[in-house]
FIKOLVO-458546 format. One record per residue (C-alpha): residue in three letters; y, x, z. Coordinates in Angstrom, 1 decimal. Example, Ala and Ser with C-alpha at 12.3 -4.5 7.8 and 13.67 -1.06 7.14 Angstrom:
ATOM residu py px pz
ATOM ALA -4.5 12.3 7.8 .
ATOM SER -1.1 13.7 7.1 .
END
This chain:
ATOM residu py px pz
ATOM MET 1.1 20.3 -3.5 .
ATOM ASN -2.0 21.9 -5.0 .
ATOM ARG -5.1 20.9 -3.0 .
ATOM LEU -6.8 24.3 -3.2 .
ATOM GLU -3.7 26.0 -1.8 .
ATOM GLN -3.7 23.5 1.1 .
ATOM LEU -7.4 24.2 1.9 .
ATOM GLN -6.7 28.0 1.9 .
ATOM LYS -3.7 27.3 4.2 .
ATOM ILE -5.7 25.5 6.9 .
ATOM GLY -8.8 27.8 6.9 .
ATOM GLU -12.3 26.9 8.0 .
ATOM THR -11.2 26.6 11.6 .
ATOM SER -7.6 26.1 12.8 .
ATOM GLU -5.6 24.7 15.7 .
ATOM TRP -3.2 21.7 15.5 .
ATOM ASP -1.0 19.7 17.8 .
ATOM VAL -1.8 16.4 16.1 .
ATOM ILE -4.6 15.4 13.8 .
ATOM VAL -4.1 12.0 12.1 .
ATOM ILE -7.3 10.4 10.7 .
ATOM GLY -6.6 8.1 7.7 .
ATOM GLY -4.3 8.5 4.7 .
ATOM GLY -3.1 4.9 4.1 .
ATOM ALA 0.3 3.5 5.1 .
ATOM THR -0.3 3.8 8.8 .
ATOM GLY -1.7 7.3 8.8 .
ATOM LEU 1.0 8.6 6.5 .
ATOM GLY 3.7 7.1 8.6 .
ATOM ALA 2.2 8.6 11.8 .
ATOM ALA 1.8 12.0 10.3 .
ATOM LEU 5.3 12.1 9.0 .
ATOM GLU 6.6 11.0 12.4 .
ATOM ALA 4.6 13.7 14.1 .
ATOM VAL 5.6 16.5 11.8 .
ATOM THR 9.3 15.7 11.9 .
ATOM ARG 9.2 15.8 15.7 .
ATOM GLY 8.1 19.4 15.5 .
ATOM TYR 4.3 19.0 16.0 .
ATOM ARG 1.8 21.0 13.9 .
ATOM THR 0.3 18.1 12.0 .
ATOM LEU -2.8 17.7 9.9 .
ATOM LEU -3.8 14.4 8.2 .
ATOM LEU -7.4 13.9 7.0 .
ATOM GLU -8.3 11.1 4.5 .
ATOM GLN -11.9 10.5 3.5 .
ATOM SER -11.1 9.4 0.0 .
ATOM ASP -7.8 9.4 -1.8 .
ATOM PHE -4.4 8.5 -0.3 .
ATOM ALA -4.0 4.7 -0.2 .
ATOM LYS -7.4 4.3 -1.9 .
ATOM SER -8.3 1.2 0.2 .
ATOM THR -5.9 -1.5 1.5 .
ATOM SER -2.7 0.5 1.0 .
ATOM SER -2.8 0.4 -2.8 .
ATOM LYS -3.7 -3.3 -3.0 .
ATOM ALA -0.7 -5.1 -1.4 .
ATOM THR 1.5 -7.8 -3.0 .
ATOM LYS 4.1 -5.1 -3.6 .
ATOM LEU 6.6 -6.8 -1.2 .
ATOM LEU 8.8 -5.4 1.5 .
ATOM HIS 9.3 -8.5 3.5 .
ATOM GLY 10.0 -9.8 7.0 .
ATOM GLY 7.4 -12.5 6.3 .
ATOM VAL 8.7 -16.0 5.8 .
ATOM ARG 5.3 -17.4 6.8 .
ATOM TYR 5.4 -15.4 10.1 .
ATOM LEU 8.7 -17.1 10.8 .
ATOM ALA 6.9 -20.5 10.3 .
ATOM GLN 4.2 -19.3 12.8 .
ATOM GLY 6.9 -18.5 15.3 .
ATOM ASP 6.4 -14.8 15.3 .
ATOM ILE 10.1 -14.0 15.6 .
ATOM ALA 9.6 -10.4 16.9 .
ATOM LEU 7.5 -9.4 13.9 .
ATOM VAL 10.0 -11.0 11.4 .
ATOM ARG 12.9 -9.2 13.1 .
ATOM GLU 11.2 -5.8 13.1 .
ATOM ALA 9.9 -6.1 9.5 .
ATOM SER 13.4 -7.3 8.3 .
ATOM ILE 15.0 -4.2 9.8 .
ATOM GLU 12.3 -1.8 8.4 .
ATOM ARG 12.6 -3.4 5.0 .
ATOM GLY 16.3 -2.5 4.9 .
ATOM LEU 15.5 1.1 6.0 .
ATOM LEU 12.9 1.6 3.4 .
ATOM LEU 15.1 0.3 0.6 .
ATOM LYS 17.5 3.1 1.5 .
ATOM ASN 14.8 5.8 2.2 .
ATOM ALA 12.7 5.2 -0.9 .
ATOM GLN 15.4 3.8 -3.3 .
ATOM HIS 13.5 5.1 -6.4 .
ATOM LEU 10.4 3.0 -5.5 .
ATOM SER 12.0 -0.1 -4.0 .
ATOM ARG 14.5 -2.8 -5.0 .
ATOM ASN 16.1 -6.1 -3.9 .
ATOM LEU 14.3 -9.0 -5.5 .
ATOM SER 15.4 -12.6 -5.8 .
ATOM PHE 12.8 -15.2 -4.9 .
ATOM VAL 12.9 -18.9 -5.7 .
ATOM ILE 11.1 -21.7 -3.8 .
ATOM PRO 10.8 -24.8 -5.9 .
ATOM ALA 11.5 -28.0 -4.0 .
ATOM TYR 9.8 -31.3 -4.9 .
ATOM SER 11.6 -33.6 -2.4 .
ATOM TRP 15.0 -33.8 -0.7 .
ATOM TRP 13.4 -33.0 2.6 .
ATOM GLU 11.6 -29.9 1.3 .
ATOM GLY 14.9 -28.5 0.0 .
ATOM ILE 16.7 -29.0 3.4 .
ATOM PHE 13.7 -27.7 5.5 .
ATOM TYR 13.3 -24.4 3.6 .
ATOM THR 17.0 -23.8 3.3 .
ATOM ILE 17.4 -24.0 7.1 .
ATOM GLY 14.4 -21.7 7.7 .
ATOM LEU 15.7 -19.1 5.2 .
ATOM LYS 19.2 -19.1 6.8 .
ATOM MET 17.4 -18.0 10.0 .
ATOM TYR 15.5 -15.4 8.0 .
ATOM ASP 18.9 -14.0 6.7 .
ATOM TRP 20.3 -14.0 10.2 .
ATOM MET 17.4 -12.0 11.7 .
ATOM ALA 17.9 -9.2 9.2 .
ATOM GLY 21.5 -8.7 10.4 .
ATOM SER 23.4 -6.0 8.6 .
ATOM LEU 20.3 -5.1 6.7 .
ATOM SER 20.1 -8.5 5.0 .
ATOM LEU 19.6 -8.3 1.3 .
ATOM GLY 21.7 -11.3 0.4 .
ATOM ARG 22.5 -14.8 1.4 .
ATOM SER 19.9 -17.5 0.7 .
ATOM ARG 21.1 -20.8 -0.6 .
ATOM HIS 20.1 -24.2 -1.9 .
ATOM ILE 20.3 -24.4 -5.7 .
ATOM SER 20.2 -27.2 -8.2 .
ATOM ARG 17.3 -28.3 -10.3 .
ATOM LYS 19.0 -26.9 -13.4 .
ATOM ARG 19.7 -23.5 -11.7 .
ATOM THR 16.1 -23.3 -10.5 .
ATOM LEU 14.8 -23.7 -14.0 .
ATOM ASN 17.2 -21.1 -15.3 .
ATOM LEU 16.1 -18.6 -12.7 .
ATOM LEU 12.4 -19.3 -13.2 .
ATOM PRO 11.8 -19.8 -16.9 .
ATOM GLY 8.2 -20.8 -17.3 .
ATOM LEU 8.2 -23.1 -14.2 .
ATOM LYS 7.0 -26.7 -14.7 .
ATOM GLU 9.8 -29.3 -14.6 .
ATOM ASP 7.7 -32.2 -13.4 .
ATOM HIS 9.0 -33.8 -10.1 .
ATOM LEU 11.2 -30.7 -9.4 .
ATOM THR 14.3 -31.7 -7.4 .
ATOM ALA 16.0 -28.4 -6.5 .
ATOM GLY 15.2 -24.9 -5.3 .
ATOM ILE 16.0 -22.4 -2.6 .
ATOM LEU 17.0 -18.9 -3.5 .
ATOM TYR 16.4 -16.0 -1.1 .
ATOM HIS 16.1 -12.2 -1.2 .
ATOM ASP 13.3 -9.8 -0.2 .
ATOM GLY 12.3 -6.3 -1.1 .
ATOM GLN 9.7 -5.0 -3.6 .
ATOM PHE 8.1 -1.6 -3.9 .
ATOM ASP 5.2 0.4 -5.4 .
ATOM ASP 2.7 0.9 -2.6 .
ATOM ALA 0.4 3.7 -3.9 .
ATOM ARG 3.4 5.6 -5.3 .
ATOM LEU 5.1 5.4 -1.9 .
ATOM ALA 1.9 6.8 -0.3 .
ATOM VAL 1.9 9.8 -2.7 .
ATOM ASN 5.6 10.5 -2.0 .
ATOM LEU 5.0 10.3 1.8 .
ATOM MET 2.2 12.8 1.4 .
ATOM GLN 4.6 15.1 -0.4 .
ATOM THR 7.3 14.6 2.3 .
ATOM ILE 4.8 15.5 5.0 .
ATOM TYR 4.1 18.8 3.2 .
ATOM GLU 7.8 19.5 2.7 .
ATOM LYS 8.3 19.1 6.5 .
ATOM GLY 5.6 21.6 7.3 .
ATOM GLY 2.5 19.4 7.7 .
ATOM VAL -0.7 19.3 5.8 .
ATOM ALA -2.2 16.1 4.3 .
ATOM LEU -5.6 16.4 2.7 .
ATOM ASN -7.5 13.8 0.7 .
ATOM TYR -11.3 13.8 0.2 .
ATOM MET -11.7 15.3 3.7 .
ATOM LYS -14.1 13.0 5.6 .
ATOM VAL -14.2 13.2 9.4 .
ATOM THR -17.8 13.5 10.4 .
ATOM GLY -17.6 13.9 14.2 .
ATOM LEU -15.4 14.3 17.3 .
ATOM SER -16.1 16.6 20.3 .
ATOM LYS -14.8 16.6 23.8 .
ATOM ASN -13.8 19.5 25.9 .
ATOM GLY -14.8 20.2 29.5 .
ATOM ASN -12.5 17.6 31.0 .
ATOM GLY -13.8 14.8 28.8 .
ATOM GLN -10.9 14.8 26.4 .
ATOM LEU -11.3 15.0 22.7 .
ATOM GLY -10.3 18.4 21.4 .
ATOM LEU -12.3 19.0 18.2 .
ATOM VAL -12.5 17.2 14.8 .
ATOM LYS -15.3 18.0 12.4 .
ATOM ALA -14.7 17.2 8.8 .
ATOM LYS -16.4 17.7 5.4 .
ATOM ASP -14.7 18.3 2.1 .
ATOM THR -16.4 15.8 -0.1 .
ATOM GLU -15.4 17.6 -3.3 .
ATOM SER -17.0 20.9 -2.4 .
ATOM GLY -19.4 20.0 0.4 .
ATOM LYS -17.7 22.6 2.7 .
ATOM GLU -17.5 21.8 6.4 .
ATOM TYR -14.6 22.4 8.7 .
ATOM GLN -13.7 22.4 12.4 .
ATOM PHE -10.2 21.7 13.6 .
ATOM HIS -9.1 22.2 17.2 .
ATOM THR -6.4 19.8 18.3 .
ATOM LYS -4.4 18.6 21.3 .
ATOM GLY -4.1 15.0 20.1 .
ATOM ILE -5.9 12.6 17.7 .
ATOM ILE -4.5 9.4 16.2 .
ATOM ASN -7.0 7.0 14.5 .
ATOM CYS -5.2 5.3 11.6 .
ATOM THR -8.2 4.3 9.5 .
ATOM GLY -7.4 0.6 8.9 .
ATOM VAL -10.6 -1.4 8.3 .
ATOM PHE -12.6 1.7 9.2 .
ATOM VAL -11.1 2.0 12.7 .
ATOM ASP -14.3 1.1 14.4 .
ATOM ASP -16.2 3.9 12.6 .
ATOM ILE -14.0 6.5 14.3 .
ATOM LEU -14.0 4.6 17.7 .
ATOM GLU -17.8 4.7 17.6 .
ATOM MET -17.8 8.5 17.1 .
ATOM ASP -15.9 8.7 20.4 .
ATOM ASP -17.9 6.0 22.2 .
ATOM PRO -21.1 4.6 20.5 .
ATOM THR -21.1 1.6 22.9 .
ATOM ILE -17.6 0.3 22.1 .
ATOM LYS -17.2 -3.3 20.8 .
ATOM ARG -15.7 -3.8 17.4 .
ATOM LYS -11.9 -4.0 17.4 .
ATOM ILE -11.2 -5.1 13.8 .
ATOM VAL -11.7 -8.2 11.7 .
ATOM ALA -11.1 -8.0 8.0 .
ATOM SER -9.5 -10.4 5.7 .
ATOM GLN -9.7 -10.2 1.9 .
ATOM GLY -6.7 -10.7 -0.3 .
ATOM VAL -6.9 -11.0 -4.0 .
ATOM HIS -4.3 -10.6 -6.7 .
ATOM LEU -4.4 -11.4 -10.5 .
ATOM VAL -2.2 -9.7 -13.0 .
ATOM LEU -0.8 -11.7 -16.0 .
ATOM ASP 1.3 -11.0 -19.0 .
ATOM ARG 5.1 -11.3 -18.3 .
ATOM SER 5.2 -14.3 -20.7 .
ATOM PHE 3.9 -16.6 -17.9 .
ATOM LEU 7.1 -16.0 -15.9 .
ATOM PRO 9.5 -14.2 -18.2 .
ATOM GLY 12.6 -14.0 -15.9 .
ATOM ASP 13.6 -11.3 -13.4 .
ATOM ASN 12.9 -13.5 -10.3 .
ATOM ALA 9.8 -14.2 -8.3 .
ATOM LEU 8.2 -17.5 -7.6 .
ATOM MET 7.2 -18.3 -4.0 .
ATOM ILE 5.0 -21.3 -3.1 .
ATOM PRO 5.3 -21.6 0.7 .
ATOM LYS 2.4 -24.0 1.2 .
ATOM THR -0.6 -24.2 -1.2 .
ATOM SER -3.3 -26.9 -1.0 .
ATOM ASP -5.0 -25.0 1.9 .
ATOM GLY -1.8 -24.0 3.7 .
ATOM ARG -1.4 -20.4 2.4 .
ATOM VAL 1.5 -18.8 0.7 .
ATOM LEU 1.3 -17.8 -3.0 .
ATOM PHE 3.6 -15.4 -4.9 .
ATOM ALA 4.1 -14.8 -8.6 .
ATOM VAL 6.1 -11.5 -8.7 .
ATOM PRO 7.4 -9.5 -11.7 .
ATOM TRP 6.1 -5.9 -11.4 .
ATOM HIS 6.0 -3.1 -14.0 .
ATOM ASN 6.6 -5.6 -16.8 .
ATOM LYS 3.6 -7.8 -15.6 .
ATOM ILE 3.3 -10.7 -13.2 .
ATOM VAL 1.3 -10.3 -10.0 .
ATOM VAL -0.1 -13.5 -8.6 .
ATOM GLY -1.5 -13.7 -5.1 .
ATOM THR -2.6 -13.5 -2.4 .
ATOM THR -5.6 -15.1 -0.8 .
ATOM ASP -6.7 -14.7 2.8 .
ATOM ASN -10.4 -15.0 3.4 .
ATOM PRO -12.4 -13.5 6.3 .
ATOM VAL -15.2 -11.0 5.2 .
ATOM ASN -18.0 -9.4 7.1 .
ATOM GLU -18.6 -6.4 4.8 .
ATOM ILE -16.2 -3.4 4.9 .
ATOM SER -15.9 -1.5 1.6 .
ATOM LEU -13.6 1.0 0.0 .
ATOM ASP -13.9 -1.0 -3.2 .
ATOM PRO -14.1 -4.7 -2.3 .
ATOM VAL -14.8 -7.1 -5.2 .
ATOM ALA -12.8 -10.3 -5.7 .
ATOM MET -14.8 -13.5 -4.9 .
ATOM GLU -15.0 -16.1 -7.7 .
ATOM LYS -13.7 -18.8 -5.4 .
ATOM GLU -10.5 -16.7 -4.8 .
ATOM ILE -10.0 -16.1 -8.5 .
ATOM GLY -10.4 -19.8 -9.2 .
ATOM PHE -8.0 -20.7 -6.4 .
ATOM ILE -5.2 -18.5 -7.7 .
ATOM LEU -5.7 -19.6 -11.4 .
ATOM GLU -5.7 -23.3 -10.3 .
ATOM THR -2.7 -23.0 -8.0 .
ATOM ALA -0.7 -21.0 -10.6 .
ATOM GLY -1.5 -23.6 -13.2 .
ATOM GLN 0.0 -26.3 -11.0 .
ATOM TYR 3.4 -24.6 -11.2 .
ATOM LEU 3.5 -22.7 -14.5 .
ATOM GLU 4.2 -24.4 -17.8 .
ATOM LYS 1.7 -22.0 -19.5 .
ATOM THR -1.5 -22.5 -17.6 .
ATOM PRO -3.3 -19.2 -17.0 .
ATOM GLN -7.0 -18.9 -18.0 .
ATOM ARG -9.5 -16.2 -17.1 .
ATOM SER -9.0 -14.6 -20.5 .
ATOM ASP -5.3 -14.1 -19.6 .
ATOM VAL -6.0 -11.9 -16.6 .
ATOM LYS -5.2 -8.3 -17.3 .
ATOM SER -6.5 -7.0 -13.9 .
ATOM VAL -7.8 -8.4 -10.7 .
ATOM TRP -8.1 -6.5 -7.4 .
ATOM ALA -9.2 -7.2 -3.9 .
ATOM GLY -8.0 -5.5 -0.7 .
ATOM LEU -9.1 -5.8 2.9 .
ATOM ARG -6.5 -6.3 5.6 .
ATOM PRO -7.3 -4.8 8.9 .
ATOM LEU -6.5 -7.3 11.7 .
ATOM ALA -6.7 -6.7 15.4 .
ATOM LYS -9.6 -8.8 16.6 .
ATOM PRO -8.2 -11.7 18.7 .
ATOM GLU -9.6 -12.7 22.1 .
ATOM LYS -10.4 -16.1 20.8 .
ATOM SER -11.6 -17.3 17.4 .
ATOM GLU -8.7 -17.8 14.9 .
ATOM LYS -8.4 -18.2 11.2 .
ATOM THR -7.4 -14.8 9.6 .
ATOM LYS -4.3 -16.3 8.1 .
ATOM GLU -3.1 -17.2 11.6 .
ATOM ILE -3.8 -13.8 13.2 .
ATOM SER -0.6 -11.9 13.8 .
ATOM ARG 0.3 -8.9 11.6 .
ATOM ASN 1.8 -7.2 14.6 .
ATOM HIS 0.3 -3.8 15.2 .
ATOM LYS -1.6 -3.0 18.3 .
ATOM ILE -2.2 0.4 20.0 .
ATOM MET -5.2 1.2 22.2 .
ATOM VAL -6.1 4.4 24.1 .
ATOM SER -9.7 5.5 24.8 .
ATOM ALA -10.7 7.3 28.0 .
ATOM SER -11.1 10.4 25.9 .
ATOM GLY -7.4 10.3 24.9 .
ATOM LEU -8.1 9.0 21.4 .
ATOM VAL -5.1 6.9 20.3 .
ATOM THR -5.9 4.1 17.8 .
ATOM ILE -3.5 1.8 16.0 .
ATOM LEU -4.7 -1.5 14.6 .
ATOM GLY -3.2 -4.1 12.3 .
ATOM GLY 0.3 -3.9 10.9 .
ATOM LYS 1.5 -4.0 7.3 .
ATOM TRP 3.2 -1.7 4.8 .
ATOM THR 6.7 -2.9 5.5 .
ATOM THR 6.5 -1.7 9.1 .
ATOM TYR 4.7 1.6 8.4 .
ATOM ARG 7.5 3.7 9.7 .
ATOM LYS 7.9 1.8 13.0 .
ATOM MET 4.1 1.9 13.5 .
ATOM GLY 4.3 5.7 13.1 .
ATOM GLU 7.1 5.9 15.6 .
ATOM ASP 5.3 3.7 18.1 .
ATOM VAL 2.0 5.5 17.9 .
ATOM VAL 3.5 9.0 18.3 .
ATOM ASP 5.5 7.7 21.3 .
ATOM ARG 2.3 6.5 22.8 .
ATOM LEU 0.5 9.8 22.1 .
ATOM GLU 3.2 11.7 23.9 .
ATOM LYS 2.8 9.5 27.0 .
ATOM VAL -0.9 9.7 26.9 .
ATOM LYS -0.8 13.5 26.7 .
ATOM GLY 2.0 13.9 29.2 .
ATOM TRP 4.2 15.7 26.6 .
ATOM ALA 7.9 15.7 26.8 .
ATOM ALA 9.3 12.7 24.9 .
ATOM THR 10.8 13.6 21.5 .
ATOM GLU 13.2 11.6 19.4 .
ATOM SER 12.3 9.9 16.1 .
ATOM VAL 14.3 11.1 13.1 .
ATOM THR 12.6 9.0 10.4 .
ATOM ARG 15.0 6.0 10.4 .
ATOM LYS 17.3 7.8 8.0 .
ATOM LEU 14.8 10.2 6.4 .
ATOM PRO 14.6 9.9 2.6 .
ATOM VAL 11.0 10.3 1.2 .
ATOM HIS 10.2 12.7 -1.6 .
ATOM GLY 11.8 11.7 -4.9 .
ATOM ALA 14.4 9.3 -3.4 .
ATOM SER 17.5 11.3 -4.2 .
ATOM ILE 17.7 9.9 -7.7 .
ATOM LYS 17.2 6.2 -8.7 .
ATOM LEU 16.6 5.8 -12.4 .
ATOM ASP 17.0 2.6 -14.5 .
ATOM GLU 13.7 0.7 -14.5 .
ATOM ASN 13.7 0.7 -18.3 .
ATOM ASP 12.8 4.4 -18.0 .
ATOM PRO 8.9 4.3 -17.9 .
ATOM LEU 9.0 7.2 -15.4 .
ATOM TYR 11.6 5.7 -13.1 .
ATOM PHE 9.2 5.6 -10.1 .
ATOM TYR 9.2 9.4 -10.0 .
ATOM GLY 12.8 9.4 -9.0 .
ATOM SER 14.1 13.0 -8.8 .
ATOM ASP 10.8 14.3 -10.2 .
ATOM ALA 11.1 12.3 -13.4 .
ATOM GLN 12.8 15.0 -15.4 .
ATOM ALA 10.3 17.7 -14.3 .
ATOM VAL 7.4 15.4 -15.3 .
ATOM LYS 9.0 15.0 -18.8 .
ATOM ASN 9.6 18.7 -19.2 .
ATOM LEU 6.2 19.8 -18.1 .
ATOM ASP 4.4 22.0 -20.6 .
ATOM GLY 6.9 21.3 -23.3 .
ATOM GLY 6.7 17.5 -23.4 .
ATOM GLY 4.0 14.9 -23.2 .
ATOM LYS 1.7 13.2 -25.6 .
ATOM MET 1.8 9.4 -25.4 .
ATOM LEU -1.5 8.2 -23.9 .
ATOM SER -0.6 4.5 -23.7 .
ATOM GLU 2.3 2.9 -25.5 .
ATOM ALA 1.6 -0.4 -23.6 .
ATOM LEU 2.0 1.2 -20.2 .
ATOM GLY 4.3 4.0 -21.0 .
ATOM ILE 1.9 6.8 -19.8 .
ATOM ILE 2.2 10.3 -21.1 .
ATOM SER -0.1 13.3 -20.8 .
ATOM THR 2.2 15.3 -18.5 .
ATOM GLN 1.8 12.6 -15.9 .
ATOM VAL -1.8 13.7 -15.6 .
ATOM LEU -0.9 17.3 -15.2 .
ATOM TRP 1.8 16.5 -12.7 .
ATOM GLY -0.7 14.4 -10.7 .
ATOM ILE -3.1 17.4 -10.5 .
ATOM ARG -0.5 20.1 -9.8 .
ATOM SER 2.0 18.2 -7.5 .
ATOM GLU 0.3 15.1 -6.2 .
ATOM MET -3.3 16.2 -5.3 .
ATOM ALA -5.1 14.0 -7.8 .
ATOM GLN -8.8 14.9 -8.0 .
ATOM THR -10.3 12.3 -10.2 .
ATOM VAL -9.6 10.1 -13.2 .
ATOM GLU -9.4 7.2 -10.8 .
ATOM ASP -6.8 8.9 -8.8 .
ATOM ILE -4.6 9.3 -11.9 .
ATOM LEU -5.2 5.8 -13.4 .
ATOM ALA -5.2 3.8 -10.2 .
ATOM ARG -2.7 5.5 -7.9 .
ATOM ARG -0.7 8.2 -9.6 .
ATOM THR 0.0 5.8 -12.5 .
ATOM ARG -0.8 2.1 -11.9 .
ATOM ALA -2.8 1.6 -15.1 .
ATOM LEU -5.9 0.2 -13.6 .
ATOM PHE -3.9 -2.4 -11.6 .
ATOM LEU -1.8 -3.4 -14.6 .
ATOM ASP -4.2 -3.6 -17.4 .
ATOM ALA -7.8 -2.6 -16.7 .
ATOM GLU -8.9 -2.7 -20.4 .
ATOM GLU -6.1 -0.3 -21.4 .
ATOM ALA -7.0 2.0 -18.5 .
ATOM VAL -10.6 2.2 -19.7 .
ATOM ARG -9.4 3.0 -23.2 .
ATOM ILE -7.4 6.0 -22.1 .
ATOM ALA -9.8 7.2 -19.5 .
ATOM PRO -11.6 9.7 -21.8 .
ATOM GLU -8.4 11.4 -22.8 .
ATOM VAL -7.3 11.6 -19.1 .
ATOM ALA -10.7 13.2 -18.2 .
ATOM LYS -10.3 15.7 -21.0 .
ATOM ILE -6.9 16.8 -19.8 .
ATOM MET -8.1 17.0 -16.2 .
ATOM ALA -11.2 19.1 -17.1 .
ATOM ALA -9.1 21.5 -19.2 .
ATOM GLU -6.5 21.9 -16.4 .
ATOM THR -9.0 22.4 -13.5 .
ATOM GLY -11.7 24.3 -15.4 .
ATOM LYS -14.3 21.6 -15.0 .
ATOM ASN -17.2 21.4 -17.5 .
ATOM GLY -18.2 18.6 -19.9 .
ATOM GLU -20.7 17.2 -17.5 .
ATOM TRP -17.9 16.6 -14.9 .
ATOM GLU -15.8 15.0 -17.6 .
ATOM ALA -18.6 12.7 -18.7 .
ATOM GLN -19.4 11.7 -15.1 .
ATOM GLN -15.7 10.9 -14.4 .
ATOM ILE -15.6 8.6 -17.4 .
ATOM ARG -18.8 6.8 -16.3 .
ATOM ASP -17.5 6.4 -12.8 .
ATOM PHE -14.2 5.0 -13.9 .
ATOM GLN -15.8 2.6 -16.3 .
ATOM GLU -18.1 1.3 -13.6 .
ATOM LEU -15.2 0.8 -11.1 .
ATOM ALA -13.0 -0.9 -13.8 .
ATOM LYS -15.7 -3.5 -14.3 .
ATOM THR -14.6 -5.0 -11.0 .
ATOM TYR -11.0 -5.2 -12.1 .
ATOM ARG -11.8 -7.1 -15.3 .
ATOM LEU -12.9 -10.7 -15.7 .
ATOM SER -15.7 -11.2 -18.2 .
END
């Protein structure tokens, strides 16, 4: 999976059956669906895979308890099934996680228990375990660090957890293994129609080299998330906006704030949202918020009011009250939501995906969430086949393992998330120098990221090939110079490139740290 080899493979001009624009969860799912149905498939991503929304999730594979409360039964059922499939298909990156909802009255305990019994039922044979009402004592045992005041009982239920950016990288590798091509840092700059008014040409620019490309194609799928409207406007400059964005923020705390192995779920905060405190890579992720935003950015910055809200709400439930100085990392992600016909609060807009087709044959998918990425890919390729009048093909992704899934390692192994690649990473170039004891990062992970995972920048390595920036921004900044040095030596870059990479990463990391 060397990027230069992929560029040589595609040539400056080439022909494809399907071009997928966007390398987040939706685009990767669509490209994998297309290539496994036998289509010559090319995926183009303007930045790095999962650079935007798809690396900034709450790390949960879930049916969505809050969607059940909103009455969105179809979405919960679909997501519960997809959750079960992904736990099998990406076993090295996912796991069954126990959640506990603390109850502060008799009525709360009964209400949530009944709701979660329905949640279990909807997952059917793919249920991860039976939810049940538990005693006050059992609740405190499962959630050490939870405040005892006014607690009456708890409700235990099960959902899934995963590593979003690592799954994106493995999906990219799976696409390659099935005969497709997925390229990062390849920005689509224009779309052209043929004589009958149908789109047939995609223009793109390699932002690393500046080289321009033209790709002929029979079908185009727009999977660009919060940037969907940019591609739609290339097709039709007069089109009305189809996306609204909601910003979600997460804070990362030391494991001591919630030292057990279970997650805390607060179903209704002071403003009616859901808040999670979830163990992840030996840290605690607390979030998420849900605020509408007008500005679309690849690197959104957390608003102070959102940071304050999370700290204040967490402090209401945790014995050890978190302060700004306790935050190891903070990140903000934008959720792409299909714009409703009438005005609604973003937290009430359905996470169901929506597919639209332009007169030119451009197929666009809006909305959705990581848990249902596979089903979104299946649905959008089904629609493309209908639009183009192609013979219907059958999806094979329900039981398709992603790259690395054949081996599940113990999570005490710092390289467990590489799955079947872990031993190869360890053995690379005779063993790895320890870069970060705190995060368990070794030098061969940098080399593996370049040679096998298409990493191009220090940010690619420290944000998405490893999760250093998301787990401990200060530690990530500390090891950035060593990572840049290894990358420069491996790729033949000069000292100027190395210095610029360090500066760029330090600038980005400022938005992940609280002063």
